[in-house]
Steps between C-alpha positions, in 0.01 A plus 500: 500500500764692696689569176197641319484867410174558688647364823810716467297813430282428803807461721645827369175684578498356853864601552429856387193522724702364791771760433238776507363361825848493654545863392173606665583300812847654521358851460249444777769348722737798474216743563399303808860488624542876463168559674605274786831685532323837511263376770790372709683833458196681632474264794187328375439129515587331172420151386616305199270529203342183363235432239301181463405567139863543398585174675214326316611623159858401577382154602305470173803583284726266696249216460479558124878499460534186712251322274685624193829368638344161580358476147845563357657236724238242401526583130879524470601243764880459483530775239388747768848486655701378203330658200588808300306728738628352825633837623161665463333204669735522799437874522124440499535238772710730722250785466207271581676350804588842640143617444374197690746575780380858526134399503565234764681743732222755462232241575665390826511861615863612468556872466653560159669819619754297696550202273777540249397181327166653414666809362726288285200297387315814397797625302537168319126477444501839331752351255221275373447771241819373334310185404339701224828470310458124499189527286627773269521265197119512503526873428717551193594866547586466869699187427702678231568798726608286794718282280669809357573632849643169617715453190640854531628457856864484384456816297339663802806429711725644229283810479514548877878464490534766227276741691691441824829558323394841363334603826806397701734698273296821510421460870870506588544829312192663650571379853856630494377835368238527775761406763726782380209746506397403854857533627513861378142591592427748774297417805128523439524436125146418389608263224703263718194333651355434154834367380512270801159370399594421139879454519560398862680179403610317189204257507262795552654682203452189284139478615451871417634452149280196449194692616575787262488271195216276622250763609556459872597865548488817293846527353490881522511466881835325456626726221427810709737377769770412247478855364622617839814296449599602149363524149725208408303263723165599356641421154628170638156427647329576169749272331408222744128545437555506124712186498263302720166614356581537130770237458517230767128458573402507133764243408396280791136535398579397142698197618221402737241518222718292267565235765132491592399444137760225461385333821136490393597393148706203622245377753334184366166551678467856378592398146238225502238741632593757236483237225161386625364854501641565153337183368163598646521845343597347164209256515259787556645695208486202265138426595412864434675489161313182405166658592586797276562260210189293573247772425213249466580329834514158332793380709722455195661714233584430137821574310351812341384636835837428652712657227269804472565585866862399548622680187394835646786706639330551834445127549859427396623739768274341763618149414861620491468633855408153624788337309336406168684666213415360155504592133251255347152478651410190297807313626416601858145368454635167374717470812212578733254268323611179669224270369524651146122547465522857372365654820659633815332450836583716799699213653708455185560874471595561864714190553662536158597861567648402835697224328628735230588779740853616429482710184541443129791259541290261707211518252731434204653208687163341570394563141814330368442199725140478388591517131771239548253264667249548219769433239615185674141383535432551129827338398436186701143462376572562127592204259865437420578757226739283297303176520345517154818610324710230662243233436523555125876452482547237772171335576665222699712711729312822586222467754178695483551656844815593694608244752370204299755222447329257266657639182847491645458143611379396154797655322738326732331169437537554125 
């Protein structure tokens, strides 16, 4: 039961609702804290804000998650701590225990404003939202996206290193130029304060360059200051923006996309899900094609009906798209007609097409196997072709059927 899709979807919905509740509770808490601070600043009496309905909703969610954890323990038993998802199970247990600790301290009347344990518990409890990632395989698209992000972590570190390298190099040049400008600036220079803001230190210069290429600050605000230094530095700044935006970020983006596609392509679960979806779509298409052939809705089609439809160019293209490329409609009908009664039912048509999926080569191979079996069957059931001719010349030695030994024994006796 705990591994069913309905149970997982229900848990995900509860986690999302709990996350929304935590967000509302946090918003109300900060507003109450600011209001209390304002009242204290004005010399008014201020009391801590509490809400019974928030406590009741919190108690409801904690009870639900405790029951969910108990169900998992009872269902998985030893696998709860030793199975493939043991890390997620331990995380769930820690979150539930801290939630119980917080609720217990609040019930006995402790003031949460002075209890660091409660603050830590609230922070960890807010991380319950991360449990959504545990159930992502239920949602194909989210699972693929998360898997791509996780698999690209090494590429992310390489990308960060490349960006830091370029920003560090250009930051040294810009910082030295600003230092020379400030040393020669007169007292009261209006640009020095702005340069201190953007180029006050090497780390601040790196942050400024990062913000200019990531949308954190309008890069003209930075370029305007560099114009005060020299036209050379504005050209250098434009070179930096061009390299990062047009070259580095685009290359990194392309590599990320390629790695993400490879990650999703190599994942077994995603491949099985994709194959299952493709099979369902193909089944629907084949049923629709059969209904087009079966104009009279008899549930079966004859050879003439079949060949009349499949020999059309449009139908050949449709069948080719699902992996059925053929040249002889009659031969394809013979392959699909398993019971050889001259009719095709929808089961024979659909299952036969799925079996022959793979193009003309697969169809020719199945046709060759079928013809070989028919030839062998006819050869084994037919009379021995040389029996009559041999009997006339050597009636004592040639048997009527292959494998007989009576004639040979008689000749030896003679």
